[in-house]
N, C-alpha and C positions, 0 to 999 in steps of 0.2 A: 492388486495394487495401492500405493498408496495416493490421495489423491494430490489434487497439484500447491490445495493450499497445506495438507501435509510435507509435501518438498520441499515450501520454501520457508517454510519453518526449518524444517532439516535444515538448509542454507544458510537460512541467518542465523541460528542458532551459532552457531561458532563465534562472532562478533559479541555475540551478549554476556555479558558480565555486570559486577555492581555498578560500577559507573555509568555503566550505557547509557545513550537516550536518542530512545524510539520514536517511532510514529508508525501510527495506526495510522490511513492516508483516509481511509474508508470506511469507520465507526461499526457498522454494523449493529450487529446483534454482542461485536466485544469477541468474537472467539481468536480471533490476534491479537488484542491487548489484552488477554487473559492466557496467552500461548507467552506474552512479553512479561507478565505480572509473575507467569512459575517461573518466567529465572529468574527473577529477582532481582531487574530492573532497577536503575535509580528514578525514572521519570519515563512517563510514556504523556507525546500527544496524541492526541486523537481528532477526527473531522469528523461530520455528520450533517445532514442537509435537513434531513427529516426529521422533525420534532419530535414524534412517538414515541421511535428509536433511539434517538438522542438522551430523551428526557427516560426512558427506559435501559439505557446498557447504562447512564450515569449514574442512576440510583444504582443498577448494582454493581458494577465494577469501580466507580469514583472514589480514591481512597485520596494522602497525602502524595502517595506518588503519580496521579492521575491529571492531565490538564483536558478538559472535551472543549469543545468548541462549536457549537450550534451554526456552521459557514459548510460551506462547498472546501475540500484540498488545495482546492487556485488561490487561495489566500497561508496558506500554511508564513510563507515570512512575514506577513503581516505577525506569529505569533510566538512564532521560532527564531530564536538568537544565538542561540550556538549551533556547533556543530555535533552531526549527528550519527551513532551505530550502525543505527539498521530504518527501515521503512520498508512498511509495504501496505499494496493496494488488492482490490481489490471492487475491476470494475463492471460496468452493468448498471443492475436494478437488486436491489435486497430482493431476494428471491420470496420469500414473506409477504414482501410488502405490495404497495402498487406498481407494478411493472412498466406504467407509464412515469415513472418518477427513473433517469436513468443517469449514470457519464458520460458527459459529452463531448467532444474531440477536442473544443477549444482548453476547457478549462480542464480538460484531462491533460493537456498537454503541457499548459500552463506548469500544471502542478508538478506534472513526471521534470522539467525546465528544474523547477524551485526544490525539489527533491535533490536532486543531482548536485545544486550547488550546494545544497547543508549537509550534504554528506560528507564525512572525514576519510582521509586516504584509507584504501582500506576497508571502510563502511560498506555493508550489503546492503542492497534492496531485490526484491520482489513482487514481479507486477505479474498479476492472478490476470487472466482478460481471460475475456468471454465473450466467443464473435458470431452473436446473434444479433439480428435486424440490425436494429443500430451499432451494437458495435464490433461490426464488420472496421467501418469505416474509421471507429476511434484507436480498433488494435493498427488498421494499417498506418496513422498519424505518427500512432508513438512510436511502433518501428522505424518509421521513416527518420520521425528527430532522436534516434538514440542511434541510429546506422554514419552520421555525422559528429557525431559525439569523439572525440580523442583521448581523454582520460579515467573512461572505464570499459569494462569487458562485460561481454553480453552472451549470455549461451538461452537458448532458447526450449523448452523441453513441451512437447507436445505428443498423444498418443495418435501414432498416422494411420490409423485402422478407423476412427468413427470422424465424419466430417463437424464440424462448425464444433466441435466440444472443448468448454478452460485448454487453452494454456498456457506456459511461466514463461515465464524473463528473464531470469540471475543473475544480476547487472554488480559490479565490484569495479569500485573508485579506486584506477591510477595516479595516479598524480594530479 
């Protein structure tokens, strides 16, 4: 079976084109940015709070099509001033990094709200959720936010046979 990240890429691919604007809201090692670059999109915005991870990814993937910021994703509206075709989040912590540095409910909910406002009609967003110890509350808060939105469609993809495994929220903006 495919990973949640691979499924998220498949979901986002139909809205990617040469003029597409994309957001990697949790930059990490740049796996999602690398995917966007492989689709030959026009611009990618990336956000990362860990300095060493940010610098390493910027050095490896930074080019004329990338705009990377060493700030949390909850500040994306301060840096993005155009409509966006595709957005991806991977919540939780950097797997090979410090597990004490993790995304949090309040900043993540704020970031998802901002992302929804930046997303074009028919644009797509993928949220990879990791319900680890602190991630359970975060996932619940984000799901509650999404349940009250009137201009989106949301699908949840998860493995029913494994508890506490990553799952995916796929969003398309309707209007």
